[in-house]
C-alpha positions as CSV (number, residue, x, y, z in Angstrom):
1,M,123.8,95.8,78.9
2,R,120.1,95.1,79.1
3,T,120.6,92.6,81.9
4,L,122.5,95.2,84.0
5,M,119.6,97.7,83.7
6,T,117.0,95.5,85.4
7,P,118.9,95.2,88.7
8,I,119.7,98.9,88.7
9,T,116.1,99.8,88.0
10,L,114.9,97.5,90.7
11,A,117.3,98.9,93.2
12,A,116.3,102.5,92.4
13,F,112.6,101.6,92.8
14,M,113.2,99.9,96.2
15,L,115.1,103.0,97.4
16,L,112.4,105.4,96.4
17,T,109.5,103.3,97.8
18,G,110.3,104.4,101.3
19,C,110.5,108.1,100.7
20,A,106.9,109.0,101.3
21,S,105.7,106.1,103.5
22,A,106.4,105.6,107.2
23,P,108.7,102.8,108.1
24,N,107.5,99.9,110.2
25,E,109.2,101.0,113.5
26,P,108.8,104.6,114.8
27,T,111.9,106.4,116.0
28,L,109.9,107.6,119.0
29,T,106.4,107.1,120.4
30,L,104.7,109.6,122.7
31,D,101.5,109.7,124.7
32,T,99.8,113.1,125.2
33,T,96.7,114.5,126.8
34,K,96.2,116.7,123.7
35,T,93.9,115.6,120.9
36,P,95.5,115.0,117.5
37,E,94.1,118.4,116.4
38,Q,95.6,120.2,119.3
39,F,98.9,118.5,118.9
40,A,99.0,119.3,115.1
41,A,98.2,123.0,115.9
42,C,101.1,123.1,118.3
43,V,103.8,121.2,116.3
44,V,103.3,122.7,112.8
45,P,104.3,126.2,113.9
46,K,107.2,124.9,115.9
47,L,108.5,123.0,112.8
48,Q,108.0,126.1,110.7
49,G,110.0,128.1,113.3
50,R,112.9,125.7,112.7
51,S,113.0,126.5,109.0
52,M,111.1,123.3,108.0
53,S,108.1,123.1,105.6
54,P,105.6,120.7,107.1
55,T,102.7,119.4,105.2
56,L,99.6,118.5,107.2
57,S,97.1,116.0,106.0
58,Q,94.2,114.1,107.7
59,P,93.9,110.7,106.1
60,Q,91.0,108.7,107.7
61,R,91.1,109.1,111.5
62,H,94.5,110.6,112.3
63,Y,96.8,113.6,111.4
64,R,99.9,113.1,109.4
65,I,102.7,115.7,109.3
66,V,105.4,115.3,106.7
67,V,108.6,117.2,106.3
68,S,110.2,116.5,102.9
69,S,113.9,116.1,102.5
70,T,115.9,116.5,99.3
71,V,118.8,114.3,100.5
72,A,117.0,111.7,102.7
73,A,113.6,110.0,103.3
74,D,110.8,112.2,104.6
75,N,110.4,112.8,108.3
76,V,106.9,111.8,109.4
77,I,104.7,112.4,112.5
78,E,101.4,110.6,112.9
79,A,99.0,111.6,115.6
80,Y,96.1,109.2,116.5
81,K,93.2,109.7,118.9
82,A,93.6,107.7,122.2
83,P,91.3,107.2,125.1
84,A,93.1,109.8,127.2
85,G,94.2,112.2,124.5
86,G,96.5,111.2,121.7
87,K,99.3,108.8,120.7
88,I,102.1,110.2,118.6
89,F,104.4,108.2,116.3
90,I,107.6,109.9,115.1
91,Y,109.6,108.6,112.1
92,E,112.8,110.8,112.0
93,R,114.9,109.5,109.2
94,S,117.6,112.1,108.8
95,L,121.1,111.3,110.0
96,L,121.6,114.8,111.4
97,T,119.6,116.1,114.3
98,T,117.1,118.7,112.9
99,G,114.9,119.3,115.9
100,F,112.1,117.4,114.3
101,G,111.6,115.0,117.2
102,Q,112.2,117.7,119.8
103,A,109.4,119.8,118.4
104,A,107.1,116.8,118.8
105,K,108.3,116.3,122.4
106,D,107.7,119.9,123.2
107,C,104.1,119.7,122.1
108,A,103.3,116.3,123.7
């Protein structure tokens, strides 16, 4: 019984590791003339208007917008400063279309 618990615990840990971190490959990458601040000010209200609860944070030199999910990994938008505005990375992980990526496209 004890030998069975180790693989189960390891598998559960591996599944939960990806819940709050961005995966290696973004679902979508956008360039915008807006600064990361302007983009965040645009996209957060749009997400809220679609019945999502975004959490905005500013780790180091970029903005990170996370929409938590109870059934899947979190959806993440990261906005970085670029020479001509901003670079947006979207990590949409839900299987169903929620409008998460469309809100980012609308603000880019």
